[in-house]
Residue, then its C-alpha position, 0 to 999 in steps of 0.5 A: m238340660s243334660p247332654i242326654e236330654q239334649l240329644d233326645e230333643i234333636t229331630a231328624e230335621d235338625m240332622l240334615i246337612p245344611g244346604v240340602e233340605d230342598v233336595v230332601r223335601e223334593s225327594t219326599s214329595h214329587h210324583r205322589p198320588e194326589g191327596s197322599d201324605p208328603v212322607s209316609e210313616s212307612t218310608m225313610i230317607l236314605n243317603m247314597g253317596p257322594q262317596h259311594p263307589s257305585t255312583h261313578g263319581v261324587l254323586r249323592l242320591v237322596l232315596e226315599i224307600d219303603g223297605e227296600t223299594i224306591v218310592s222317590l229319588a233325587p240326585d244332589i249334584g255339584y260336588l265336582h263343580t269346577g267352573i270350567e265354562k266360566t274359566c273358558e272366558a278368560k282363556f285364548y281360544n287355543q287355551v280352551t282345548p285343554m279345558t274340554d279334556r276335563i269335561d267328560y274325562l273318558c272321551p277327551m278327543t270327542n270333547n276336543t272335536a265338539y269344541a273345535l267344530a264350533v270355533e271352526k264354523l266361526l272362523e270358516l276354516e276348512v279342515p283337511e280331509r286327512a285331519q278329518y279321517i284322523r279325527v274319526l279314527f281317534n273318536e271311535l277309539t275313544r268310544i271303545q275306550s269309554h265303553l270299556v270303562w263302562l263295562g268294567t265298572h258296571a260289571m264290577d258293581i254287579g259283582a263280576l270282577t273278572v270282566f273289570l280286569y279284562c276290560f282294563r287290559e284292553r283299555e291299557a292298549l288304547l291308552r298307550i296308542f293315545e300316549a304315542v300320538s299325543g304324549q298323554r294317556m288321558m287328557t290328550s288335547y289332540v284335536r285342535i282348532g283347524g285339525v289335529a296336533l301331530e301326525m301319527p308316528s311311524g308304526m302307529i297304524k300297524d299297532i292300531r290294526a293289530f288292536l282292531a284285529d284282536f278286539p272283536s275276540k275280546i268282546a266275545e270273551y266278555e259276552g262269554l262271561l256275562n251273557n249266559n250268567p244267570i246272576w248277571k241276567s237276573r240283575l239286568q233284565g226287566v230292571g230300570k225300564l225307560t220307554a221311548e216316550q219317557a226318553i224323549a220327554l226327559g231329553v235322554s240321548g246316546p245308548p240309553m235312548r237307542a236301547s229304548g227303541i229310538d233310532f237316532d245317531v248324530r254321526r249318521d243323521m247329522p254327520y260331521s268330520g266326514y262321517e257321511k263317508f263311512k258305513f256302519n250300523v246304529p245298534v237299537s233295542n226295544g228292550c228299554d231296560v238295563w239289559a238292552r243298554y248293555l247289548v247296545r253298547m256291546d254292539e256299538m264297540r263292534e261298529s266302532v271297530k268297523i269305522c276305524l278300519q274304514a278310516l285306516d283303509g281310506m286315510p288320504e295323504g295331505r296336511i293335518v291342519a288347515d292352511a291358516p298361518k295366523i290361526i294355526l301354530p306353524d310346524r315346529e321345524q319351520m318355526k325353528t328355521q323360518m323367521e316368519s313362522l317364528i313370528h306367527h308362533f310367538k304372536i299366536v301363543t302370546e296374543g291369541f287370534a281374534v275370532p269374528a263376532g258371532e255364535a256357533t253350535s256343534s253336535v257330536e255323538a259322544p260315547h254317553g250321548m249327544m254332545n253340543y257346544y255353543v260358542v259366542s265370540d265378541g270379536t276378541t281373542k277370548p270367547y265371550r261364552v262357551h257352553m257345553r251340553n253333555a248327555d250325562f246331565a239329561n240322562l241323569q234326570a231319567l234316573e228316578t223314572m227308571c228306579k221308582g218301584q225298584l229295589i235299592a240294589d237295582v239303583v246300582a245297576v241302573i246308574g251303571s247302565i246310564d254311564v254318567v261322568l260327573g265332570a260332564i254334569d257339574r262342569 
């Protein structure tokens, strides 16, 4: 048989990438009317990703399309799998903190906080009030930074390049603040078990206030470019519908859930780190579409500014870490001048610290939704199990519900509206 004849014998099934046949088979069969053929002659299978820029990471979508209309959709994940949860079992408790930075790499301080809260429950540590206020301050600055990345990339996906440049201008100012307080722009490892790593340097509060004073005008600038833009509105309004019932059934949380009319926010309804002391509104919309998710996040950035200002105004004096010498690394000046502090430092770094046997969970409101950490201790210096439940994984499974019946171009808008980070999905 000649090479040409051999090519003629190759079927579409032979051309499938090994290992994804199940994804394709599933994408062409589920949610169909009873009695209908698994694959219609009028439909075709289309791969979107995993190198597609609008998938916001290495996400592969297997689309079944009829013309340009989505018939079914199946996400194929795992391209960014790092094994972080398993790696945590081989690390001391303190060494896990830098691992959490890399889960949702747009909100490292929120991941740090969620992990620290769970371990602090096991240790029964009392975190000083000043440390709690600093955590709230930087968690909200992190929320703004994450939403800026969402807005910039979402707008660029739709074709509004100018907004991307403006958002990253403000994000750069925040990254400089993060670098000044932690030494790192992104992977900060700033929130530690028992408190925070370092005191804020002199002049930082002034810099943060300057940013917060200017930022509301920047939000208005973004909205001035987008809200009355007919292309932007037509690409977002009425697209990617997700009802409140569907959001609950699929486990959706965060802005996509609140944009479907569900009034729930962990910061208000299950407060942690002193959030019960802060006054803020929870933006909710009944629009249930991509446009509603856009409006909710824009309002969330304004509310984060309010919370940050309250944290700065009410910032108490005192320690930034719990008083637990055998668990918390001593102050560096004490470590250099006091023998006992040097010994504690040496033992914590080289041997870790034992955590009483038991299990604990924590819940925080991350920029993408509800984040949960589950930590199990067997009484040793290393966790027996660390599980991260991020909102991105649950929100992604709602993608098909939002995209069925929409056009291929609408998939780009819907992915941007749920704001997934693949590091949080694959782990």
